C-alpha positions as CSV (number, residue, x, y, z in Angstrom):
1,M,-19.0,81.1,222.3
2,L,-15.5,80.2,222.3
3,V,-11.9,80.0,222.8
4,T,-9.6,79.4,223.2
5,S,-8.2,78.9,224.0
6,P,-9.6,81.5,226.1
7,M,-6.3,83.4,226.9
8,P,-6.0,87.2,226.5
9,A,-3.5,89.0,224.3
10,P,-0.8,91.0,226.1
11,G,-2.3,93.9,227.9
12,A,-1.1,97.1,229.6
13,T,1.4,96.9,232.4
14,E,0.8,100.2,234.2
15,A,0.7,100.3,238.0
16,L,-2.6,99.8,239.8
17,D,-4.9,102.7,240.3
18,P,-4.9,103.2,244.0
19,R,-8.3,104.9,244.3
20,P,-10.8,103.0,246.4
21,L,-13.6,103.0,243.8
22,T,-16.6,100.6,244.1
23,G,-18.0,101.3,240.6
24,A,-17.8,103.6,237.7
25,A,-20.8,105.7,238.7
26,E,-19.4,106.3,242.2
27,A,-16.1,107.5,240.6
28,G,-18.0,110.3,238.8
29,T,-16.9,108.8,235.5
30,G,-18.6,109.9,232.3
31,I,-20.9,107.7,230.2
32,G,-18.1,107.2,227.6
33,D,-15.7,105.9,230.3
34,V,-18.4,103.6,231.6
35,V,-19.2,102.1,228.2
36,R,-15.4,101.6,227.6
37,A,-15.0,99.8,230.9
38,Y,-17.8,97.4,230.2
39,V,-16.5,96.8,226.7
40,A,-13.0,96.1,228.1
41,L,-14.6,93.7,230.6
42,T,-15.6,91.4,227.7
43,K,-12.0,91.2,226.4
44,P,-12.7,92.2,222.8
45,R,-9.4,90.9,221.4
46,I,-10.2,87.4,222.4
47,I,-13.7,87.6,220.9
48,E,-12.1,88.6,217.5
49,L,-10.2,85.4,217.4
50,L,-13.2,83.4,218.4
51,L,-15.2,84.8,215.5
52,V,-12.4,84.1,213.2
53,T,-12.9,80.4,213.9
54,T,-16.7,80.6,213.7
55,I,-17.3,82.3,210.3
56,P,-15.1,80.1,208.2
57,A,-16.9,77.0,209.5
58,M,-20.2,78.5,208.3
59,F,-18.7,79.0,204.8
60,L,-17.4,75.5,204.8
61,A,-20.7,74.1,205.9
62,A,-22.6,76.0,203.3
63,G,-20.2,75.2,200.5
64,G,-20.0,78.9,199.8
65,V,-21.6,82.0,201.2
66,P,-23.9,81.1,204.1
67,P,-27.4,82.7,204.4
68,L,-26.9,86.3,205.5
69,W,-29.3,86.3,208.5
70,T,-28.1,83.0,209.8
71,A,-24.5,84.3,209.6
72,V,-25.3,87.6,211.3
73,A,-27.3,85.9,214.1
74,T,-24.5,83.4,214.7
75,M,-21.9,86.0,214.8
76,L,-23.9,88.2,217.2
77,G,-24.9,85.3,219.4
78,G,-21.3,84.1,219.4
79,L,-20.1,87.6,220.3
80,F,-22.6,87.7,223.3
81,A,-21.6,84.2,224.4
82,A,-17.9,84.9,224.3
83,A,-18.3,88.3,226.0
84,S,-20.4,86.6,228.8
85,A,-17.8,84.0,229.5
86,N,-15.0,86.6,229.5
87,V,-16.9,88.8,231.9
88,F,-17.4,85.9,234.4
89,N,-13.8,85.1,234.1
90,S,-12.8,88.7,234.8
91,V,-15.0,88.8,237.9
92,F,-13.9,85.5,239.3
93,D,-10.1,86.2,238.6
94,R,-10.1,89.7,239.9
95,D,-7.7,88.7,242.8
96,I,-5.1,87.3,240.5
97,D,-5.7,90.1,237.9
98,E,-4.7,92.6,240.6
99,V,-1.3,90.9,241.0
100,M,-0.3,90.4,237.4
101,R,1.2,93.3,235.5
102,R,-0.6,92.2,232.3
103,T,-4.1,92.3,233.8
104,R,-4.0,94.8,236.6
105,R,-5.5,97.6,234.5
106,R,-8.7,95.6,233.7
107,P,-11.9,97.2,234.9
108,V,-12.6,95.0,237.9
109,P,-9.2,95.2,239.5
110,R,-9.3,99.0,239.0
111,H,-12.7,99.1,240.7
112,L,-14.3,100.7,237.7
113,I,-16.9,98.0,237.7
114,S,-18.1,96.1,240.9
115,P,-18.1,92.3,240.9
116,T,-21.9,92.4,241.4
117,R,-22.5,94.6,238.4
118,G,-20.0,92.6,236.3
119,T,-21.9,89.4,237.2
120,V,-25.2,90.9,236.2
121,F,-23.7,92.1,232.9
122,G,-22.4,88.5,232.3
123,V,-25.8,87.0,232.9
124,V,-27.5,89.4,230.6
125,L,-25.0,88.7,227.8
126,G,-25.4,85.0,228.3
127,I,-29.2,85.1,228.1
128,A,-28.9,87.3,225.0
129,S,-26.6,84.8,223.3
130,V,-28.9,81.9,223.9
131,L,-32.0,83.9,222.5
132,V,-30.1,85.2,219.5
133,L,-28.5,81.8,218.5
134,G,-31.7,79.9,219.4
135,F,-34.1,82.0,217.3
136,G,-31.6,83.2,214.7
137,A,-29.9,79.9,214.0
138,N,-31.0,76.9,215.9
139,W,-31.2,75.5,219.4
140,L,-28.3,73.1,218.9
141,S,-26.0,76.0,218.3
142,A,-27.4,77.8,221.3
143,G,-26.9,74.7,223.5
144,L,-23.3,74.3,222.2
145,A,-22.7,78.0,223.2
146,V,-24.1,77.3,226.7
147,A,-21.9,74.2,227.0
148,A,-18.8,76.2,226.0
149,N,-19.5,79.0,228.4
150,A,-20.2,76.6,231.3
151,F,-16.9,74.7,230.5
152,Y,-14.9,77.9,230.4
153,V,-16.3,79.4,233.6
154,F,-16.8,76.3,235.8
155,V,-14.1,73.9,234.5
156,Y,-11.3,76.1,233.3
157,T,-11.7,79.3,235.4
158,M,-12.9,77.9,238.7
159,L,-11.4,74.4,238.7
160,L,-8.3,73.9,236.5
161,K,-6.7,77.3,236.1
162,R,-5.3,77.6,239.7
163,R,-4.7,73.8,240.3
164,T,-2.8,72.2,237.5
165,S,-0.2,73.0,234.9
166,Q,-2.5,71.2,232.3
167,N,-5.1,73.9,232.9
168,I,-5.0,75.3,229.4
169,V,-4.8,71.9,227.7
170,W,-8.2,70.8,229.0
171,G,-9.7,74.2,229.9
172,G,-8.9,75.2,226.3
173,I,-11.6,72.9,225.1
174,A,-14.1,75.8,225.6
175,G,-12.3,77.7,222.9
176,C,-12.7,74.9,220.4
177,F,-16.5,75.2,220.3
178,P,-17.0,78.1,217.8
179,P,-16.3,75.9,214.6
180,L,-19.0,73.5,215.9
181,I,-21.4,76.4,216.6
182,G,-20.8,77.9,213.1
183,W,-21.2,74.5,211.4
184,T,-24.4,73.6,213.2
185,A,-25.9,77.0,212.7
186,I,-25.9,76.2,208.9
187,T,-26.5,72.4,208.9
188,G,-28.3,71.8,212.2
189,S,-26.0,68.8,212.9
190,V,-22.5,67.9,213.9
191,D,-20.3,66.2,211.3
192,L,-16.6,65.2,210.9
193,P,-15.3,68.4,209.3
194,P,-16.2,70.7,212.3
195,I,-14.7,68.1,214.6
196,I,-11.4,68.4,212.7
197,L,-11.7,72.3,213.1
198,F,-12.4,71.7,216.8
199,L,-9.2,69.6,217.0
200,I,-7.1,72.2,215.2
201,V,-8.0,74.8,217.8
202,F,-7.5,72.2,220.6
203,F,-3.9,71.3,219.6
204,W,-3.1,75.0,218.7
205,T,-4.1,76.4,222.1
206,P,-1.2,75.0,224.3
207,P,1.7,76.3,222.1
208,H,-0.1,79.6,221.7
209,T,-0.8,80.0,225.4
210,W,2.5,78.6,226.7
211,A,4.4,81.0,224.5
212,L,2.5,83.9,226.1
213,A,3.1,82.3,229.6
214,F,6.8,82.3,228.9
215,R,6.7,86.1,228.5
216,Y,4.6,86.6,231.6
217,R,6.1,83.7,233.7
218,E,6.9,86.0,236.7
219,D,3.3,87.3,236.6
220,Y,1.9,83.8,236.8
221,Q,4.3,82.9,239.5
222,A,3.4,85.9,241.6
223,A,-0.3,85.1,241.2
224,R,0.4,81.4,242.0
225,V,-1.2,80.2,238.7
226,P,0.7,77.0,237.8
227,M,1.1,77.7,234.0
228,L,3.5,75.2,232.5
229,P,6.5,77.6,232.2
230,V,6.2,78.3,236.0
231,V,6.5,74.7,237.0
232,L,8.7,73.2,234.3
233,D,12.0,74.3,232.8
234,A,12.2,76.1,229.5
235,P,13.4,73.1,227.4
236,G,10.6,70.9,228.8
237,V,8.0,73.5,227.9
238,A,9.5,74.1,224.5
239,V,9.5,70.4,223.5
240,R,5.8,70.2,224.5
241,I,5.1,73.3,222.4
242,L,6.8,71.6,219.5
243,V,4.8,68.4,220.0
244,Y,1.5,70.2,220.1
245,S,2.6,72.4,217.1
246,V,3.2,69.2,215.0
247,A,-0.2,67.9,216.1
248,T,-1.8,71.2,215.0
249,V,-0.3,71.2,211.6
250,V,-1.0,67.4,210.9
251,T,-4.7,67.9,212.1
252,S,-5.1,71.0,209.8
253,L,-4.0,69.0,206.8
254,A,-6.5,66.2,207.7
255,L,-9.3,68.7,206.9
256,W,-8.4,68.5,203.2
257,P,-9.6,64.9,202.6
258,V,-12.3,65.0,205.2
259,A,-14.0,68.1,203.9
260,G,-13.1,67.5,200.3
261,T,-11.6,71.0,199.8
262,G,-9.8,72.1,196.6
263,W,-6.1,72.7,196.3
264,L,-6.1,76.2,197.9
265,Y,-6.7,75.1,201.5
266,P,-4.0,72.3,201.7
267,L,-1.5,74.6,200.0
268,V,-2.1,77.5,202.5
269,A,-2.3,75.2,205.5
270,G,0.9,73.4,204.5
271,V,3.0,76.6,204.0
272,L,1.6,78.2,207.1
273,G,2.2,75.0,209.0
274,L,5.9,74.9,207.9
275,V,6.4,78.4,209.3
276,F,4.6,77.5,212.5
277,L,6.9,74.4,213.0
278,W,9.9,76.5,212.2
279,E,9.1,79.0,214.9
280,A,8.4,76.1,217.4
281,V,11.8,74.4,216.5
282,Q,13.6,77.7,216.9
283,L,12.0,78.3,220.3
284,Y,13.1,74.8,221.3
285,R,16.7,75.4,220.2
286,R,16.9,78.7,222.1
287,A,15.5,76.9,225.2
288,R,18.0,74.1,224.8
289,A,20.8,76.6,224.5
290,G,19.9,77.9,227.9
291,L,18.4,81.3,226.8
292,R,15.7,82.7,229.1
293,D,13.2,85.5,229.3
294,A,13.5,88.1,226.4
295,A,16.4,86.1,224.8
296,L,14.1,83.2,224.4
297,K,11.8,85.3,222.1
298,P,8.6,83.4,222.9
299,M,6.4,86.2,221.6
300,R,7.6,85.5,218.1
301,L,5.7,82.2,218.3
302,F,2.8,83.7,220.1
303,H,2.2,86.4,217.5
304,W,2.7,84.0,214.6
305,S,0.3,81.5,216.1
306,N,-2.4,84.1,216.0
307,S,-1.8,84.8,212.3
308,Y,-1.5,81.0,211.6
309,L,-4.9,80.2,213.1
310,A,-6.6,83.1,211.5
311,L,-5.1,82.4,208.0
312,V,-5.8,78.7,208.0
313,F,-9.5,79.3,208.9
314,V,-9.7,82.1,206.3
315,A,-8.3,79.6,203.7
316,A,-11.0,77.1,204.8
317,A,-13.6,79.8,204.1
318,I,-12.3,81.0,200.7
319,D,-11.7,77.5,199.3
320,P,-15.4,76.6,198.8
321,L,-15.9,79.9,197.2
322,I,-13.4,79.0,194.5
323,F,-14.1,75.3,194.1
324,A,-17.9,75.1,194.8
């Protein structure tokens, strides 16, 4: 399981549903609504990004197309693991999700799913992920998925998120595990290339998340979550975003000699990295000019960071197909 940088993409901002529901069944909701509520509880958009960092690692490890069954089992097990972690996060954070505009329409704050049912659902998904990864890939990959989930739930969600502005820096380690899981699913061991992929996600997570936190700073402030834009002025946050962006791009280029890729990967990583750095510099300039809120345009960097990470990892997957 991963991510991320385990931070959600922007969600709906409608008002809270005031109905005192204790569960979807009690509300008289149809089976389709129940299924949609449980799917929403897993935060599918985060899972998509996590799988984007898992699959290319398998291609890189295999030096081409990985074995079909192993790839399918790893993707399915990773999906279950990420879903499990996201469910536990949703259940534990239901109090702050009720306060934040971006998250108040999630199933638990709306009382479409009770905390108890959500917890049981998370446990079932977690067990399924271990079994699928263990028997479909290997037990090292399954163990890494368990470690990532435990880190996300216990270290990030329960310990760091509400206590320190560095929450996403260290809590984001959980979101860095998918490349390791994808690599070990193919090779059965950890090597330097997946560690580089791990570090790319590690350095990428703060600028990605802090850009989003700029946009929803008032939400985090109302929920008393000390995201960096809540506790530090805009230029201070922007310069840190720039520093981590530089580290991300430099680390992405380090994969070239370490993994022995062809020319495609460094070319793509270099061009995408220049655009990433350009957006980070422009955000810093706007912050230094005293612009705030919408005028700061933090979502430009946020949306590009999503594209950047996906395309860099796709390039890492395609390169061995061309130069194998």
